[in-house]
BAVEXGU-42722 format. One line per field, with one value per residue (C-alpha): residue number from 1; residue in three letters; chain; y negated, x negated, z. Coordinates in nm, 3 decimals, decimal comma. Example, Ala and Ser with C-alpha at 12.3 -4.5 7.8 and 13.67 -1.06 7.14 Angstrom:
BEGIN
pos = 1	2
code = ALA	SER
unit = A	A
Y = 0,450	0,106
X = -1,230	-1,367
Z = 0,780	0,714
REM end
This chain:
BEGIN
pos = 1	2	3	4	5	6	7	8	9	10	11	12	13	14	15	16	17	18	19	20	21	22	23	24	25	26	27	28	29	30	31	32	33	34	35	36	37	38	39	40	41	42	43	44	45	46	47	48	49	50	51	52	53	54	55	56	57	58	59	60	61	62	63	64	65	66	67	68	69	70	71	72	73	74	75	76	77	78	79	80	81	82	83	84	85	86	87	88	89	90	91	92	93	94	95	96	97	98	99	100	101	102	103	104	105	106	107	108	109	110	111	112	113	114	115	116	117	118	119	120	121	122	123	124	125	126	127	128	129	130	131	132	133	134	135	136	137	138	139	140	141	142	143	144	145	146	147	148	149	150	151	152	153	154	155	156	157	158	159	160	161	162	163	164	165	166	167	168	169	170	171	172	173	174	175	176	177	178	179	180	181	182	183	184	185	186	187	188	189	190	191	192	193	194	195	196	197	198	199	200	201	202	203	204	205	206	207	208	209	210	211	212	213	214	215	216	217	218	219	220	221	222	223	224	225	226	227	228	229	230	231	232	233	234	235	236	237	238	239	240	241	242	243	244	245	246	247	248	249	250	251	252	253	254	255	256	257	258	259	260	261	262	263	264	265	266	267	268	269	270	271	272	273	274	275	276	277	278	279	280	281	282	283	284	285	286	287	288	289	290	291	292	293	294	295	296	297	298	299
code = MET	LEU	ARG	ARG	SER	ILE	GLN	ALA	MET	ILE	VAL	MET	LEU	VAL	LEU	MET	ALA	VAL	SER	VAL	SER	ALA	GLN	ASP	GLY	LEU	ALA	LEU	MET	LYS	VAL	GLU	VAL	GLY	ALA	ARG	PRO	THR	GLY	MET	GLY	GLY	ALA	PHE	VAL	SER	ILE	LEU	ASP	GLY	PRO	ASN	SER	SER	PRO	TYR	ASN	PRO	ALA	ALA	ALA	ALA	ARG	THR	SER	LYS	PHE	THR	VAL	SER	LEU	SER	HIS	LEU	ALA	TYR	TRP	SER	ASN	ILE	ARG	ILE	GLU	THR	GLY	TYR	PHE	ALA	THR	ASN	LEU	THR	GLY	ARG	SER	TRP	LEU	HIS	GLY	GLY	ILE	ARG	TYR	ALA	ALA	ASP	ASP	ASN	LEU	GLU	HIS	ARG	GLY	ILE	THR	ALA	SER	SER	GLU	PRO	ASP	TYR	MET	PHE	ASN	LEU	HIS	ASP	VAL	SER	PHE	LYS	ALA	GLY	PHE	ALA	TYR	GLN	VAL	THR	ASP	GLN	LEU	ILE	ALA	GLY	VAL	ALA	PHE	GLY	TRP	PHE	ALA	GLU	LYS	ILE	ASP	ILE	TYR	GLN	GLY	SER	THR	PHE	ASN	ALA	ASP	LEU	GLY	LEU	LEU	TYR	GLU	VAL	ASN	SER	ASP	VAL	ASN	VAL	GLY	ALA	SER	VAL	ALA	ASN	LEU	GLY	SER	ASP	PHE	THR	ILE	SER	SER	VAL	ASP	GLY	VAL	GLU	SER	ALA	LYS	ILE	ALA	LEU	PRO	VAL	THR	TYR	ARG	VAL	GLY	GLY	SER	TYR	THR	TYR	ASN	ARG	TYR	LEU	GLY	ALA	ALA	ASP	ILE	VAL	VAL	LEU	ASP	ASP	GLU	PHE	HIS	LEU	HIS	LEU	GLY	ALA	GLU	ALA	TRP	LEU	HIS	GLU	TYR	PHE	ALA	LEU	ARG	SER	GLY	TYR	MET	ALA	ASN	TYR	ASP	THR	LYS	SER	PHE	THR	ALA	GLY	ALA	SER	PHE	VAL	GLN	ARG	ASN	PHE	THR	VAL	GLU	TYR	ALA	PHE	VAL	PRO	TYR	SER	GLY	ALA	LEU	GLY	THR	SER	HIS	LEU	PHE	ASN	LEU	THR	VAL	SER	LEU
unit = A	A	A	A	A	A	A	A	A	A	A	A	A	A	A	A	A	A	A	A	A	A	A	A	A	A	A	A	A	A	A	A	A	A	A	A	A	A	A	A	A	A	A	A	A	A	A	A	A	A	A	A	A	A	A	A	A	A	A	A	A	A	A	A	A	A	A	A	A	A	A	A	A	A	A	A	A	A	A	A	A	A	A	A	A	A	A	A	A	A	A	A	A	A	A	A	A	A	A	A	A	A	A	A	A	A	A	A	A	A	A	A	A	A	A	A	A	A	A	A	A	A	A	A	A	A	A	A	A	A	A	A	A	A	A	A	A	A	A	A	A	A	A	A	A	A	A	A	A	A	A	A	A	A	A	A	A	A	A	A	A	A	A	A	A	A	A	A	A	A	A	A	A	A	A	A	A	A	A	A	A	A	A	A	A	A	A	A	A	A	A	A	A	A	A	A	A	A	A	A	A	A	A	A	A	A	A	A	A	A	A	A	A	A	A	A	A	A	A	A	A	A	A	A	A	A	A	A	A	A	A	A	A	A	A	A	A	A	A	A	A	A	A	A	A	A	A	A	A	A	A	A	A	A	A	A	A	A	A	A	A	A	A	A	A	A	A	A	A	A	A	A	A	A	A	A	A	A	A	A	A	A	A	A	A	A	A	A	A	A	A	A	A	A	A	A	A	A	A
Y = -1,861	-1,494	-1,580	-1,781	-1,496	-1,244	-1,482	-1,507	-1,128	-1,113	-1,376	-1,171	-0,859	-1,042	-1,164	-0,803	-0,716	-1,002	-1,122	-0,820	-0,840	-0,560	-0,519	-0,570	-0,505	-0,455	-0,099	-0,014	-0,292	-0,094	0,181	0,186	0,060	0,129	0,479	0,418	0,262	0,523	0,812	0,668	0,663	0,289	0,215	-0,073	-0,404	-0,429	-0,297	-0,527	-0,386	-0,683	-0,665	-0,331	-0,496	-0,805	-0,636	-0,529	-0,838	-1,154	-1,216	-0,877	-0,974	-1,161	-1,058	-0,980	-1,074	-1,025	-1,071	-0,742	-0,601	-0,299	-0,131	0,154	0,379	0,564	0,841	0,821	1,110	1,221	0,907	0,609	0,446	0,162	-0,026	-0,272	-0,502	-0,698	-0,913	-1,085	-1,318	-1,541	-1,917	-2,051	-1,898	-1,900	-1,871	-1,618	-1,620	-1,315	-1,221	-0,966	-0,823	-0,521	-0,381	-0,100	0,069	0,339	0,457	0,639	0,573	0,689	0,445	0,599	0,437	0,491	0,796	1,112	1,250	1,503	1,253	0,901	0,599	0,483	0,478	0,175	0,078	-0,090	-0,323	-0,491	-0,724	-0,920	-1,191	-1,315	-1,536	-1,651	-1,740	-1,593	-1,824	-1,747	-1,957	-1,843	-1,581	-1,322	-1,457	-1,460	-1,610	-1,550	-1,662	-1,563	-1,701	-1,504	-1,455	-1,153	-1,065	-0,777	-0,658	-0,382	-0,312	-0,653	-0,811	-1,006	-1,247	-1,384	-1,560	-1,691	-1,530	-1,559	-1,343	-1,441	-1,253	-1,254	-1,026	-1,032	-0,851	-0,755	-0,622	-0,448	-0,132	-0,253	-0,469	-0,569	-0,724	-0,845	-0,954	-1,028	-0,976	-1,085	-1,371	-1,558	-1,646	-1,408	-1,395	-1,259	-1,088	-1,197	-1,107	-1,336	-1,370	-1,504	-1,195	-1,216	-0,963	-1,007	-1,168	-0,944	-0,978	-0,930	-0,619	-0,808	-0,593	-0,654	-0,487	-0,487	-0,245	-0,170	0,032	0,185	0,280	0,533	0,603	0,739	0,787	0,546	0,573	0,335	0,300	0,053	-0,021	-0,111	-0,254	-0,209	-0,180	-0,245	0,058	0,101	0,331	0,456	0,482	0,672	0,707	0,864	0,854	1,040	0,957	1,298	1,141	0,784	0,854	1,061	1,022	1,215	1,067	1,159	0,985	1,023	0,801	0,862	0,804	0,819	1,041	1,176	1,119	1,193	1,328	1,173	1,251	1,116	1,093	0,843	0,866	0,573	0,515	0,179	-0,092	0,153	0,331	0,595	0,695	0,933	0,972	1,182	1,170	1,489	1,409	1,637	1,805	1,812	1,474	1,618	1,461	1,118	1,082	0,755	0,680	0,375	0,215	-0,063	-0,260	-0,522	-0,763
X = -4,935	-4,965	-4,884	-4,578	-4,462	-4,488	-4,299	-4,022	-3,998	-3,972	-3,696	-3,504	-3,541	-3,413	-3,111	-3,039	-3,008	-2,787	-2,574	-2,387	-2,009	-1,815	-1,542	-1,555	-1,371	-1,452	-1,557	-1,639	-1,900	-2,109	-2,197	-2,554	-2,578	-2,834	-2,954	-3,316	-3,237	-2,969	-3,201	-3,451	-3,195	-3,136	-3,487	-3,537	-3,571	-3,946	-3,951	-3,979	-3,753	-3,583	-3,202	-3,189	-3,348	-3,128	-2,839	-3,091	-3,311	-3,262	-3,638	-3,720	-3,575	-3,902	-4,176	-3,931	-4,116	-3,826	-3,452	-3,342	-2,991	-2,896	-2,556	-2,430	-2,130	-2,063	-1,808	-1,749	-1,564	-1,264	-1,084	-1,313	-1,529	-1,780	-1,907	-2,197	-2,388	-2,694	-2,949	-3,279	-3,493	-3,796	-3,729	-4,080	-4,408	-4,293	-3,913	-3,655	-3,278	-3,070	-2,706	-2,438	-2,096	-1,981	-1,634	-1,486	-1,149	-0,961	-0,674	-0,349	-0,321	0,004	0,235	0,459	0,716	0,781	0,995	0,795	0,842	0,680	0,666	0,518	0,741	0,515	0,151	-0,079	-0,442	-0,726	-0,970	-1,283	-1,497	-1,815	-1,979	-2,326	-2,600	-2,925	-3,292	-3,625	-3,922	-4,293	-4,379	-4,743	-4,945	-4,809	-4,479	-4,151	-3,826	-3,480	-3,121	-2,793	-2,442	-2,131	-1,758	-1,569	-1,213	-0,999	-0,658	-0,464	-0,119	0,057	-0,197	-0,501	-0,762	-1,110	-1,403	-1,753	-2,073	-2,452	-2,766	-3,111	-3,437	-3,815	-4,076	-4,445	-4,709	-4,971	-5,196	-5,154	-5,025	-4,822	-4,507	-4,283	-3,940	-3,639	-3,293	-2,943	-2,656	-2,292	-2,309	-1,980	-1,665	-1,382	-1,095	-0,741	-0,539	-0,181	0,121	0,318	0,588	0,337	0,277	-0,086	-0,331	-0,547	-0,887	-1,133	-1,509	-1,749	-1,972	-2,283	-2,593	-2,939	-3,250	-3,619	-3,878	-4,194	-4,327	-4,659	-4,782	-5,057	-5,134	-4,806	-4,641	-4,421	-4,291	-4,053	-3,879	-3,608	-3,419	-3,061	-2,798	-2,438	-2,117	-2,300	-2,523	-2,891	-2,978	-3,312	-3,346	-3,640	-3,733	-4,002	-4,073	-4,319	-4,392	-4,474	-4,530	-4,531	-4,181	-4,033	-3,992	-3,829	-3,720	-3,550	-3,426	-3,272	-3,022	-3,002	-2,719	-2,430	-2,127	-2,099	-2,423	-2,791	-3,000	-3,013	-3,202	-3,249	-3,453	-3,556	-3,642	-3,812	-3,836	-3,971	-3,740	-3,472	-3,454	-3,189	-3,149	-2,936	-2,876	-2,649	-2,539	-2,392	-2,137	-2,064	-1,731	-1,486	-1,585	-1,777	-2,072	-2,106	-2,286	-2,443	-2,562	-2,772	-2,896	-3,156	-3,256	-3,532	-3,496
Z = 2,735	2,827	3,190	3,084	2,858	3,142	3,370	3,111	3,097	3,478	3,479	3,221	3,435	3,744	3,548	3,462	3,829	3,943	3,651	3,517	3,487	3,654	3,395	3,021	2,699	2,332	2,409	2,048	2,048	2,300	2,053	1,919	1,560	1,289	1,210	1,307	1,649	1,716	1,626	1,876	2,155	2,129	2,267	2,026	2,210	2,134	1,776	1,473	1,204	1,039	1,023	1,208	1,514	1,541	1,732	2,000	2,013	1,802	1,823	1,668	1,329	1,268	1,025	0,744	0,425	0,180	0,193	0,347	0,388	0,601	0,569	0,787	0,839	1,163	1,216	1,590	1,756	1,550	1,437	1,508	1,246	1,271	0,965	0,988	0,758	0,872	0,690	0,765	0,556	0,595	0,607	0,666	0,772	1,135	1,123	1,008	0,958	1,046	1,091	1,026	1,082	1,281	1,229	1,439	1,409	1,595	1,376	1,451	1,823	1,981	2,157	2,422	2,649	3,018	2,952	2,876	2,525	2,295	2,009	2,022	1,971	1,688	1,577	1,604	1,542	1,731	1,553	1,690	1,481	1,551	1,337	1,431	1,287	1,441	1,415	1,521	1,569	1,606	1,913	1,924	1,740	1,984	2,121	1,923	2,051	1,908	1,945	1,781	1,804	1,724	1,740	1,872	1,778	1,902	1,786	1,964	1,828	1,830	2,066	1,951	2,082	2,015	2,179	2,109	2,238	2,220	2,226	2,357	2,312	2,347	2,193	2,285	2,079	2,335	2,057	1,720	1,891	2,191	2,200	2,490	2,457	2,654	2,547	2,668	2,425	2,418	2,667	2,673	2,858	2,938	2,693	2,668	2,399	2,348	2,136	1,906	2,171	2,425	2,639	2,753	2,895	3,202	3,143	2,958	3,006	2,717	2,701	2,819	2,767	2,917	2,778	2,863	2,729	2,539	2,248	2,150	1,802	1,740	1,376	1,235	1,574	1,767	2,122	2,300	2,636	2,737	3,056	2,964	3,196	3,084	3,286	3,615	3,558	3,477	3,188	3,062	2,684	2,533	2,167	1,950	1,579	1,355	0,992	0,847	0,506	0,379	0,243	0,527	0,906	1,189	1,520	1,845	2,157	2,498	2,683	3,057	3,304	3,058	3,109	2,755	2,564	2,608	2,318	1,971	1,652	1,303	0,985	0,717	0,350	0,177	-0,198	-0,310	-0,174	-0,056	0,279	0,347	0,712	0,915	1,287	1,502	1,865	2,015	2,284	2,577	2,643	2,355	2,211	1,918	1,736	1,573	1,238	1,124	0,770	0,688	0,364	0,382	0,072	0,035	-0,256
REM end
């Protein structure tokens, strides 16, 4: 079974190299979600963390013992906000249900005509939304497989469109300290957005994202590294976490080969069944800093 699991990881890595779409849409769906994953630079494909893991790997939502809900708010640049809500719960001893919603909005965009002017013709908004639900299943004592199915919708001004998509993932627990994982997210057909009068855009490809990576735990310290393929480019994501106390953790991360982002940081505070988390991503140039707040509750 170990040999088959390694083969599956290799197949996933090969797919990363040959199957990436050149152009995609739904740009706001590319942003890292969840304060803990974001604080660790998005290096999260091999980390079991219930609902916070499902956007990165549908298999990593496993091992959730209670019904757990994670809610987050992200202030992204100056006028973009992203709201998320994810859940995970145990169905049987070897299977888990997970799902969630991600809503992103860019408000007060300026519409201008062909003729140059100091004032916009009018203001409009952009809205992206994603609904997903899936399962994680314990195939063996060490191998977990996951799948999720979802629906994307995008509205820009008077144009709107939607399409279905799917996520696939594997997570292998090498031992109690080492995990490896691989996933592909947002697989689906191209779609278009159209207006009520029938004007239609060119075909838009989904933001397909491929991940493969591993993590290592030593006492209260966690390190992780992922290779991420997005927009025809390879990126290296690194993350580290230290629990300074059973109630408090600090973390940091690094995302390589991006034009505007690199370092990330964050913190967690745990009290009984509640976890409050914060992460920030400083962007280069004049793009400012994004702030993400997360509340996770186990019932």
